MIKOLSE-342731 format. One record per atom (N, C-alpha, C, O): x, y, z; residue in one letter. Coordinates in steps of 0.1 Angstrom, whole numbers, plus 5000, padded with zeros to 4 digits. Example, Ala and Ser with C-alpha at 12.3 -4.5 7.8 and 13.67 -1.06 7.14 Angstrom:
MIKOLSE-342731
513249435078a 512349555078a 513249675078a 514249675085a 512849785071s 513749895071s 512950005079s 513450115080s 
END
This chain:
MIKOLSE-342731
500849885000m 500050005000m 500950135000m 500650224993m 501950135008g 502850245009g 503550274995g 503750384992g 503950164989r 504650174976r 503750234965r 504150324957r 502450194965i 501450254956i 501250404958i 501250484949i 501150444971l 500950584974l 502250664970l 502050774965l 503350604972l 504650674968l 504650694953l 505050794948l 504250594945i 504250604931i 503250704926i 503550784917i 502050704933i 501050804929i 501550944932i 501351044925i 502250964944a 502751094948a 503851134938a 503951254935a 504651044933a 505651084923a 505051124910a 505551214904a 504051054906i 503351094893i 502751224895i 502851314885i 502051254906v 501451384908v 502451494908v 502351604902v 503651474915a 504651574916a 505251594902a 505551704898a 505451484894a 505951504880a 505051584872a 505451674864a 503751564873l 502751644865l 502751784869l 502551874861l 502851814882v 502851944887v 504052024882v 504052144878v 505251954882l 506452014877l 506452034861l 507052124856l 505751934855l 505851934840l 504852034834l 505052084823l 503852074841g 502852164836g 503352294832g 503252334820g 504152364841p 504652494836p 505752484825p 505852574817p 506452374825l 507452354814l 506752334801l 507252394791l 505652264801v 504952244788v 504352374784v 504352404772v 503752444793g 503252574790g 504252674784g 503952744775g 505452674790f 506552754785f 506952714771f 507152804763f 507052584769a 507452534756a 506352574745a 506652614734a 505052564749l 504052604739l 504052754737l 503652794726l 504352834747t 504452974746t 505553014736t 505353094727t 506752944738l 507852974728l 507452934714l 507753004704l 506752814713l 506352774699l 505352874693l 505452904681l 504452924701k 503453024696k 504153144691k 503853194680k 505053204699w 505753324695w 506653294683w 506853384675w 507253174682g 508053144671g 507253144658g 507653184647g 506053084659l 505153084647l 504653224644l 504653254632l 504353304653i 503953444651i 505153524644i 504853594634i 506353504649i 507453574643i 507753524629i 508053604620i 507553394627g 507753334613g 506753384603g 507053414592g 505453394608v 504453444599v 504653594595v 504553634584v 505053674605v 505453814602v 506553824593v 506553904584v 507653744595a 508753754586a 508353704572a 508853764562a 507553604571f 507053564558f 506253674551f 506453694539f 505453734558g 504653844553g 505553964548g 505254024537g 506553994556v 507454104552v 508254064539v 508454144530v 508553934538m 509253884526m 508353894514m 508853944503m 507153854515l 506253864504l 505954014500l 505954044488l 505754104510v 505554244506v 506754304500v 506654374490v 507954264504s 509154324498s 509354274484s 509854354475s 509054144481k 509154094468k 508054164459k 508354194447k 506854184464w 505854254457w 506254394453w 505954444442w 506854464463v 507254604461v 508354614451v 508354704443v 509254524451k 510354524441k 509854494427k 510454554417k 508854414426r 508354384412r 507554494406r 507554514394r 506854584414t 506054684409t 506854814407t 506354914403t 
END
């Protein structure tokens, strides 16, 4: 019984610690995608301006 409770406590602790790390990783991914889309848009606009 004690071993099962210890395993459950370890899993809960891992999830509690993993939550903010996953959130941080997803935040970095979101900002990376936003910056990529903005850079792609600037590239398209600069190509369009050079052509006209």
